[in-house]
N, C-alpha and C positions, 0 to 999 in steps of 0.2 A: 527516100530512105529516112528512117527515123534517127534523129540525132541523139535523143534521150529516150531510153526505154528501160522499164524495170522487168527483170526476168520473172517468169511464173514462180510461185512458191515451190519449193522442192517437196512439198507434202500436201495432203488433202486438207481442206479448210477445217475439217473436224478432227484432224490428227492430234491437236493439242488439248482436246478435252480429257478430263473434266476441268482442267486448270484454266484454259481459255476456250470458250465455246465457239462452235462453228458459226453461231449467229453473230458473234463479235467479228470473226474473220470475214464473213460474207453475209451480212444481213440483207434480207429482201428490201428493195427500194421503198416499199410501202411501210416498212417497219422503222426505217431510220432515214434521215436526210442524207443526200449525197455527201461523201466525205467521211463516213464512219467506217466503211469496210475497205478491205485491201483493194478490191477492184476499182473503187472510186478514187482511192488514194493514188493508184497506178495512173489513172487517166489525168487526175488533177496535177500531179507532181511532174509527170513526164511530158504532158501536153503543153503547158504554159511555156517552158523554155524553147520548145520547138517553135511555137508561135512567135515568140520574141525574136528568135534568130531569123525568121522569115520576114519580119516587119522591117520597113525602111527606117532610116535613121531618124525621121521626123515622127515616128509612131508615138502613140500615147505614152507618157511617162510611166504609166502603171505597168506596162510590159517590161520596161527597163528595170523597174523595181522588182518585178516578179521573177525575172530570169535568174538572178543569183539565188533568190529565195527557194524557188522550186528546184533548181539544180542541186542545192544543198539538201533539199527535201528528198530528192531522188536517192541521194547517197545514204541518208539516214534511214529511209524506208527499206532500202536494199540490205543494209547492215543489220537492222533490227529483225527483219524477216529471216535472214539466213542464220542468225545466232539463236533461233528458237527451233527446238525439235525434241520430241520424246525420246530420251535415251536412258540407258542404265547408268550412265556416268553422272554423278551428282556433285562433283567438286572438280576444280581445275586439275589438269594433268601436268606432268613433266616440268619443263622450264617455266611455264606460266605459273604453276604452283610455287616454284622457287621464288619467282619475282614478287608474287603476292606475299609470301612469307617475309621477304626482305623489306619490302617498302610499305606493307600494311600491317605487319605483325601477325600474320596468319589469316586463314580463310574466314574464321568466325569474325575477326575484327574487320576484314575487308567487306564481308557481307553486311555487317552492321553499318558501316560507313556508307556503302552503296545504297542501302535502303533509306537511311536518313537523308541522303542526298536526293533520292527520288521523291520522298515525301515532302521535301522542302521546295519542290517545283511549284511555282504558283501559276495557275491557269493551265498552260500547255507547254510542253517541252520534254526533254529526255534526261535521264541519268545515264552518264556514259563513262565507261572505263576506256581511257585513251593511252596511246603511246606517244610520249614527248620525244620528238626526234632530235631535239637539242640537248635536253637533260639526260636522254637515254634511259628513261624510267617511265613507269605507268603512273597516271594520275586519274582521279575520279573528278568529273566536272559535271555541271549542268549545261545543257545545250538548248537554247531557245532563240527566237527571232533570227532566222537564217541569215538575214542580211547584216546584222550588227553584232552577232555573238557567235562567230566562227573562229575559235582560237587558232592562232598561227602555230604551225609545227605539231599539231595534234592529229594522230591517226586513230579513228575509232576502232575499238576491239569488241566491245559489248555495249549494247544500248537497250535501255528500257523506255519504251514510249509511255509518257504519262499524260498524253492527250486523252480527254474524256472518252473519245470513241473506242479506246482500247479496253476499257473496263466497265463502263457504266451499265450496259445491258445485262451484265452478269453480276457485278459487285456493287452496283448503285454507288453510294458515296463512300463505301468502305475501301479506300485506297490502300490501307495498310495490309488488309487481307489479300488483296490483288497482288501487291508486291511480294508478299510471302509466298503465294502460290506460283508466282512467275518463276521462281528458282527451279521449279520442277520441270520446266521446259527449256532451260538454258542448254544450248548445244555446245558443250565445253570443247569438243573436238574442233569445231569451227572457230571458236575463240582462240584456241591454241594455234591453229593455222594462221589466223590473222596476226597474232602476236609474233610468230616466227617470221612471217613475211615483213611486218613493220620493222622489226629489228634488223633484218638483213637488207632491206631496200631503202631505209632512211637513216643513214649513218651520222647525220648531223648537217652542219652548214656546208653549202657548196663553196669551196675555196676559189 
């Protein structure tokens, strides 16, 4: 039985076009090296921690380093995949909208902050809207290096993958346009669901 597994995406690989091409979501192996598409990310992220758990305690240290990294990668890949979908809703609803107004000064200010955060990612990583379980408020953070940059008490709500494999085949080096177009596929209903669950299930420190 698999210990780590990513679910299939809840939509067709071409469902996010024209903003994210099907070629990006599932490029043919001859067109791109392993690691660029969702299928390869699924195998790489879910497979390594399974191998690490099966390995004896004296196994190569690489697997001990890889296990927390790919476990975190499984979580980030699952969240970022689920929070993308073509919908008619173009802004956050309900209580999430109220929180964004309160802590970021409105949706336009939040969007500008999130985009600047994404474009500030150097190399590879994510721009993330999180829920801080201690402060009981949302924050925007950069997430990279799964082993050394996993903020304590942060629950991811919305993630934008800024690794090159998510945009280069379609946008080349124009990351700014990629980030702007990505807003068209944000599944705000799923972000709202995550927001409500994070607030209800993470009330703060365990006494």
